[in-house]
Structure formats: C-alpha cells, structure tokens
Backbone as CSV, one residue per row, in Angstrom:
resi,resn,N_x,N_y,N_z,CA_x,CA_y,CA_z,C_x,C_y,C_z
1,MET,7.686,-6.736,-12.535,8.285,-7.840,-13.245,8.701,-8.859,-12.194
2,GLY,8.307,-10.076,-12.381,8.632,-11.078,-11.379,9.177,-12.344,-12.005
3,PHE,9.833,-13.101,-11.186,10.366,-14.388,-11.622,9.474,-15.466,-11.046
4,ARG,9.035,-16.381,-11.907,8.105,-17.417,-11.486,8.727,-18.782,-11.688
5,PRO,8.397,-19.717,-10.798,8.943,-21.071,-10.928,8.569,-21.697,-12.266
6,ASN,9.490,-22.451,-12.816,9.292,-23.177,-14.068,9.016,-22.276,-15.262
7,ARG,9.456,-21.037,-15.207,9.306,-20.103,-16.314,10.672,-19.530,-16.642
8,SER,10.866,-19.242,-17.892,12.138,-18.680,-18.323,12.282,-17.242,-17.829
9,THR,13.499,-16.862,-17.504,13.768,-15.491,-17.080,14.429,-14.679,-18.189
10,VAL,14.553,-15.268,-19.369,15.256,-14.626,-20.482,14.656,-13.264,-20.820
11,HIS,13.338,-13.187,-20.952,12.708,-11.914,-21.321,12.853,-10.868,-20.219
12,ASN,12.738,-11.286,-18.972,12.894,-10.344,-17.859,14.309,-9.780,-17.820
13,ILE,15.293,-10.636,-17.967,16.686,-10.196,-17.947,16.967,-9.282,-19.132
14,PHE,16.461,-9.625,-20.314,16.636,-8.788,-21.504,16.052,-7.397,-21.274
15,THR,14.861,-7.325,-20.707,14.209,-6.042,-20.467,15.026,-5.177,-19.520
16,VAL,15.494,-5.763,-18.444,16.307,-5.011,-17.476,17.595,-4.518,-18.122
17,ARG,18.248,-5.369,-18.904,19.490,-4.953,-19.585,19.233,-3.815,-20.561
18,GLN,18.125,-3.886,-21.291,17.782,-2.822,-22.240,17.587,-1.489,-21.523
19,ILE,16.918,-1.530,-20.389,16.702,-0.310,-19.613,18.039,0.277,-19.165
20,PHE,18.921,-0.574,-18.655,20.240,-0.096,-18.214,21.049,0.473,-19.378
21,GLU,21.063,-0.219,-20.512,21.831,0.236,-21.670,21.304,1.559,-22.212
22,GLU,19.988,1.679,-22.321,19.392,2.915,-22.836,19.668,4.093,-21.899
23,SER,19.565,3.855,-20.615,19.816,4.949,-19.674,21.283,5.371,-19.716
24,HIS,22.183,4.418,-19.871,23.610,4.743,-19.982,23.884,5.513,-21.272
25,GLU,23.300,5.058,-22.357,23.498,5.691,-23.671,23.005,7.137,-23.682
26,HIS,21.923,7.416,-22.986,21.347,8.759,-22.966,21.731,9.542,-21.711
27,ASN,22.692,9.020,-20.975,23.212,9.672,-19.770,22.094,10.026,-18.784
28,ILE,21.238,9.054,-18.549,20.128,9.218,-17.612,20.440,8.398,-16.368
29,ASP,20.352,9.062,-15.223,20.555,8.331,-13.970,19.425,7.323,-13.805
30,ILE,19.777,6.169,-13.317,18.772,5.135,-13.077,18.993,4.571,-11.683
31,TYR,17.907,4.301,-11.026,17.948,3.735,-9.689,17.205,2.414,-9.730
32,LYS,17.716,1.448,-9.047,17.059,0.144,-9.041,16.794,-0.290,-7.607
33,ILE,15.711,-0.995,-7.470,15.358,-1.543,-6.175,14.757,-2.920,-6.429
34,PHE,15.155,-3.858,-5.632,14.623,-5.210,-5.744,13.890,-5.514,-4.451
35,LEU,12.622,-5.820,-4.570,11.796,-6.097,-3.403,11.566,-7.590,-3.268
36,ASP,11.686,-8.073,-2.060,11.415,-9.480,-1.770,10.040,-9.567,-1.123
37,TYR,9.081,-10.102,-1.867,7.709,-10.200,-1.379,7.423,-11.536,-0.707
38,THR,8.461,-12.264,-0.346,8.284,-13.600,0.208,7.266,-13.633,1.344
39,HIS,7.357,-12.690,2.260,6.466,-12.708,3.420,5.405,-11.608,3.370
40,ALA,5.301,-10.936,2.247,4.366,-9.809,2.152,2.926,-10.224,2.404
41,PHE,2.532,-11.361,1.898,1.136,-11.775,2.024,0.797,-12.226,3.435
42,ASP,1.810,-12.657,4.192,1.586,-13.098,5.572,1.420,-11.922,6.525
43,SER,1.916,-10.757,6.140,1.942,-9.642,7.073,0.908,-8.560,6.769
44,VAL,-0.053,-8.852,5.918,-1.097,-7.877,5.600,-1.959,-7.642,6.839
45,HIS,-2.075,-6.379,7.255,-2.949,-6.030,8.377,-4.355,-5.861,7.827
46,ARG,-5.239,-6.675,8.291,-6.585,-6.749,7.712,-7.384,-5.465,7.886
47,ASN,-7.206,-4.760,9.019,-7.939,-3.498,9.185,-7.463,-2.457,8.177
48,LYS,-6.170,-2.427,7.889,-5.641,-1.520,6.865,-6.150,-1.921,5.489
49,LEU,-6.287,-3.210,5.278,-6.803,-3.705,4.003,-8.213,-3.172,3.760
50,MET,-9.047,-3.179,4.788,-10.414,-2.686,4.630,-10.414,-1.184,4.337
51,GLU,-9.546,-0.431,5.022,-9.406,1.005,4.743,-9.026,1.230,3.280
52,CYS,-8.083,0.439,2.837,-7.579,0.557,1.470,-8.687,0.253,0.456
53,LEU,-9.448,-0.788,0.694,-10.529,-1.158,-0.220,-11.559,-0.037,-0.313
54,LYS,-11.864,0.589,0.816,-12.813,1.702,0.817,-12.252,2.901,0.057
55,LYS,-10.964,3.161,0.248,-10.318,4.291,-0.437,-10.360,4.108,-1.952
56,PHE,-10.227,2.871,-2.413,-10.248,2.596,-3.849,-11.674,2.334,-4.359
57,ASP,-12.659,2.733,-3.567,-14.080,2.645,-3.944,-14.540,1.246,-4.333
58,VAL,-14.022,0.260,-3.627,-14.502,-1.114,-3.828,-15.908,-1.173,-3.230
59,PRO,-16.865,-1.754,-3.943,-18.238,-1.808,-3.422,-18.319,-2.492,-2.058
60,ASP,-19.186,-1.957,-1.200,-19.335,-2.482,0.157,-19.662,-3.972,0.174
61,LYS,-20.463,-4.416,-0.772,-20.840,-5.831,-0.820,-19.604,-6.714,-1.039
62,LEU,-18.703,-6.286,-1.910,-17.475,-7.053,-2.150,-16.568,-7.013,-0.929
63,ILE,-16.481,-5.858,-0.279,-15.672,-5.756,0.947,-16.208,-6.734,1.994
64,LYS,-17.528,-6.791,2.134,-18.132,-7.692,3.106,-17.797,-9.148,2.787
65,LEU,-17.825,-9.508,1.511,-17.478,-10.879,1.115,-16.014,-11.192,1.418
66,ILE,-15.146,-10.240,1.180,-13.716,-10.434,1.477,-13.515,-10.616,2.975
67,VAL,-14.186,-9.784,3.766,-14.091,-9.897,5.227,-14.539,-11.281,5.681
68,LEU,-15.614,-11.782,5.103,-16.118,-13.103,5.485,-15.102,-14.215,5.214
69,THR,-14.270,-14.037,4.188,-13.251,-15.064,3.910,-12.055,-14.961,4.848
70,LEU,-11.927,-13.839,5.541,-10.748,-13.621,6.389,-11.002,-13.834,7.877
71,ILE,-12.252,-13.720,8.306,-12.507,-13.865,9.751,-12.456,-15.340,10.150
72,HIS,-12.044,-15.561,11.354,-11.946,-16.907,11.920,-11.047,-17.825,11.082
73,THR,-10.018,-17.254,10.489,-9.087,-18.036,9.684,-8.183,-18.839,10.607
74,ARG,-8.112,-20.116,10.358,-7.231,-20.990,11.142,-6.105,-21.476,10.234
75,ALA,-4.949,-21.700,10.836,-3.794,-22.118,10.045,-2.930,-23.091,10.837
76,ARG,-2.091,-23.807,10.113,-1.051,-24.654,10.692,0.198,-24.437,9.859
77,VAL,1.335,-24.556,10.485,2.605,-24.370,9.799,3.292,-25.717,9.656
78,LYS,3.803,-25.974,8.468,4.519,-27.225,8.241,6.000,-26.997,8.528
79,VAL,6.529,-27.792,9.438,7.946,-27.748,9.792,8.507,-29.123,9.490
80,ASN,9.384,-29.181,8.511,9.881,-30.446,7.982,8.687,-31.273,7.499
81,ARG,8.388,-32.369,8.148,7.252,-33.200,7.723,6.058,-33.117,8.668
82,ASP,6.204,-32.348,9.732,5.153,-32.251,10.742,4.464,-30.897,10.682
83,PHE,3.237,-30.863,11.205,2.472,-29.627,11.277,2.359,-29.173,12.725
84,THR,2.344,-27.860,12.917,2.138,-27.304,14.256,0.671,-27.453,14.631
85,GLU,0.375,-27.117,15.880,-1.020,-27.080,16.312,-1.730,-25.962,15.542
86,GLU,-3.022,-26.124,15.344,-3.819,-25.119,14.656,-3.897,-23.845,15.492
87,PHE,-3.855,-22.682,14.844,-3.970,-21.402,15.535,-4.817,-20.453,14.689
88,ILE,-5.295,-19.394,15.306,-6.095,-18.397,14.599,-5.143,-17.384,13.964
89,ALA,-5.280,-17.199,12.653,-4.454,-16.227,11.925,-5.150,-14.872,11.975
90,LYS,-4.476,-13.890,12.554,-5.072,-12.566,12.728,-4.621,-11.559,11.681
91,CYS,-3.659,-11.920,10.863,-3.230,-11.027,9.789,-2.867,-11.874,8.573
92,GLY,-2.675,-11.208,7.463,-2.344,-11.907,6.235,-3.576,-12.234,5.411
93,VAL,-3.335,-12.585,4.151,-4.404,-13.051,3.275,-4.128,-14.506,2.956
94,LYS,-5.154,-15.205,2.547,-5.019,-16.641,2.305,-4.032,-16.908,1.179
95,GLN,-3.126,-17.839,1.397,-2.158,-18.190,0.373,-2.767,-19.204,-0.574
96,GLY,-2.452,-19.040,-1.850,-2.984,-19.930,-2.859,-4.321,-19.462,-3.388
97,ASP,-4.864,-18.395,-2.812,-6.117,-17.826,-3.278,-5.802,-16.912,-4.452
98,LEU,-6.248,-17.279,-5.624,-5.887,-16.552,-6.844,-6.372,-15.118,-6.847
99,TYR,-7.438,-14.826,-6.121,-7.947,-13.453,-6.089,-7.303,-12.658,-4.969
100,GLN,-7.393,-13.194,-3.764,-6.966,-12.413,-2.615,-5.477,-12.182,-2.545
101,GLN,-4.708,-13.208,-2.741,-3.279,-13.083,-2.478,-2.631,-11.962,-3.283
102,PRO,-2.638,-12.015,-4.610,-1.925,-10.958,-5.323,-2.651,-9.619,-5.336
103,CYS,-3.942,-9.622,-5.543,-4.684,-8.370,-5.712,-4.732,-7.545,-4.439
104,LEU,-5.104,-8.167,-3.350,-5.277,-7.415,-2.116,-3.954,-6.910,-1.558
105,ALA,-2.939,-7.741,-1.608,-1.633,-7.306,-1.099,-1.081,-6.157,-1.948
106,GLN,-1.276,-6.214,-3.258,-0.776,-5.130,-4.117,-1.558,-3.843,-3.909
107,LEU,-2.841,-3.940,-3.612,-3.607,-2.731,-3.280,-3.004,-2.040,-2.069
108,LEU,-2.630,-2.820,-1.071,-2.016,-2.246,0.121,-0.679,-1.586,-0.196
109,ILE,0.076,-2.199,-1.080,1.372,-1.620,-1.456,1.168,-0.264,-2.125
110,LYS,0.148,-0.158,-2.972,-0.148,1.129,-3.647,-0.687,2.149,-2.672
111,TYR,-1.356,1.689,-1.628,-1.970,2.560,-0.631,-0.919,3.232,0.203
C-alpha cells in the first residue's frame, strides 16, 4: 500500500485502521513496519538483479534486453537549478521507466 502524489489517502488510512481495530477486537498481536523506498531504485545492484531475474525464470531474451537498457547508463544530478557533470551510473534502475523502476526493484525485494 503506498501513498501517491495528488491522490487521496482516505482509503489507505481506512484500511490500516480496520486492520488495527480487527486485530485488537480479536486479541491478535499485530506488527507494523513502514518502509521508505525513496532511494531503493538508486541502489539496485545490477548483477544481483540479473541473478534474481534468472531465479524467477525470466526468459533470457528479456534479460538481455533489460541489460542493454542498463549498460553505459549516464546520469546527471540536479542541485538547486544546476546540473552536475555527467557520470556513468553503475547501479540502480532508470527512474521514470514505467517497467523497470517498480517491477525490477520489487523483484529484488522479494529475492
């Protein structure tokens, strides 16, 4: 369950409250953990990602295509209104990529 910009959190909060109330009512211990994924996509180790894809039986052809999108990745960081010099990104998945960012990082989390 996540909170997204420009979206209501009413349903998410309701769901969490219901879980807490039901567990209290039935005397069930509940544990909660809140994970901050802010930098998760930047810290993906690409070699581990390939291991993970193989473990989940992702076809070799798709793995090869994913690798091709990740090699020789160059990036710049925006600081205030200026950008840093370009550098080679050796870890992480591309941000803003609708396929790679959420799917690949979550596969690693499950791995």
